[in-house]
C-alpha positions, 0 to 999 in steps of 0.5 A: 560545511564539513563534508561529513555534515552534508546531506548525501544520496547513495544508490544500492540496487533498487534502493535509494538511501538518503542521508540528511544532516541534523540541520536538514532534519530539523528545518521547518517544512514548506508543506502547508496543512490544508483542511480535509475535504470530505467531498474529495474522492482522491483524499486518503480514506484508508482501507474502508471508505465511509460508504463501507466499500473497499478502497482499492487505491489504499497504499496499505494494500501495497499494490496487491489490487493491481498487477497479475493477481489483482483480480484474484486478490480483489475477489478473495479480499472482497469475499472475506470483507463482506463475509457474514459467516460465523467463521468469517471468510469460511466461504471464501476458500475457493477465492483464496485458493485461486489467489494463492495459485496465481501468486505461485505463477507470479512469485516476483510480483510481490517482491517487486512492489516493496 
């Protein structure tokens, strides 16, 4: 095989870049599809669980629910999510202000999660 056609890995700072060949990309995966189990509490459910509660483990939150401002984020996001006000979340200004102040104290917390 020509070296230009081989898969390779390159590290650049915190990033890991993986180059694959066309053949690697087209090769069938060994992953097995399994039927979703509605009783599995760890099954990916998205941001809102069937119960209507917030799934704090959802990857879509990018880890915001944990870390130095996790508590402030949860309070602000919960207030907004459960808001019944005409202007949704209008009663949550104090929680969002607390979250913003926390994020200003820990400016690197967001960039390190990407």
